[in-house]
Residue, then its C-alpha position, 0 to 999 in steps of 0.5 A: x446424482x445431486x447427492x454425488x455432486x453435493x459431496x464433490x462440492x463439499x469435499x472441494x470446499x473442505x480441501x480448500x479450507x484445510x489448504x488455506x495457510x495459517x497466519x504466519x509469524x511475519x504477518x502477526x508481527x506486522x499486525x502487532x506493529x500496526x496495533x501498537x498504542x504509539x503507532x500513529x496512523x489511525x487509518x491503518x488501525x481502523x483497517x486492522x480493527x475491522x479486519x480490512x488489512x490484507x497482508x501478502x508476503x513476497x520474496x525480495x524487494x529487489x527482485x521481480x519474483x512476486x510482481x505478477x502475484x502482487x499485481x493480481x492482488x492489487x487488481x482484486x483489491x481494486x475490484x473489491x473496493x468498487x463493489x463495496x467501498x465502505x470502510x477503510x482498507x489497506x493492502x500490505x506486501x511484506x518482503x522477506x528481505x533484504x533487511x539491510x537496505x539504507x534509505x536511498x537503496x530502499x527508495x530505489x527498490x521501492x520504485x523498481x517494484x512500483x514501475x514493474x507493477x505499473x508496466x503490467x497494468x499498462x500492458x494489460x490495457x487497463x485504464x489510468x484512474x481519470x481522477x488522478x494524474x500519471x505524471x509523478x511531478x504533478x500535484x495530483x499524481x497517484x498510482x493506478x492499478x485496475x483503474x483505481x488510484x493508489x498511493x504507497x507507504x514504504x517501511x523498512x528496518x533502517x527508516x529514519x522515521x520510527x513509524x516507517x521502521x519495521x524489521x522487514x521491507x513493506x509496501x502498503x497500498x492505500x486507495x486514494x478514493x478512501x481519502x477523497x470520501x473522507x474529505x467529502x464527509x469533512x473528516x479528512x482534516x481531523x484524521x490528518x491532524x490526529x496522525x500528525x500529532x501522534x507521529x510528532x509524539x513518537x518521533x519528536x518532530x513532524x514528518x517534513x515530507x507530508x503534504x495534502x494531495x493537490x498541493x504537492x506530488x505525493x511521490x516524494x512521500x512514498x519511501x519515507x526518506x526526506x528527499x532533496x529539493x532537486x529530487x526527481x522521481x524515477x517513475x514513468x507510467x507508460x500511459x502518461x500523456x496518452 
């Protein structure tokens, strides 16, 4: 009986291994993009080098087709980080299209996806990370999925900043706590200065939208577009003010 059970378990494991999809060309191209010598974000490079860059492919940035899947990935990512917070990690969602959105249209689609994901988190009754604020106008704003704070970096083909320019739309979810840990260890400012210097070499100028958490809302940084002074974030978390 034990032998039969072992054989069944082994066959199940074997089938699972065989069924695991190989890395796609799109995933490989994104890893190459992040690993390029002139790519400025050293945090993403660290995640790539330590095999902590998880890539999920989705259908269309302007569609909610994969929102449930993406939300499940975020919950798993938050759980895994709580279990083992060591190392720098990023979750990148690469959409197969569209590849012709200008910056305002990409920004609109980005916030539509974020709104959908936040609505699902709230519907499940999951708490908002108490270390951050749910109001996008607040200087301590961050998103929250599975009780863990995240911020988003958007990339797309028509981005004005070279570091944000990939041939497909991408939303990269980074854990807010990672940067708070770096700050507590006295390493955050040094990493930030390296990123700014590398980005300036690549683009010829420093990204005007970058600000430290707590000084201004990070919401304006998500899309990569240089937003207007009167820009209003189109996001509202159902848990805000609760």
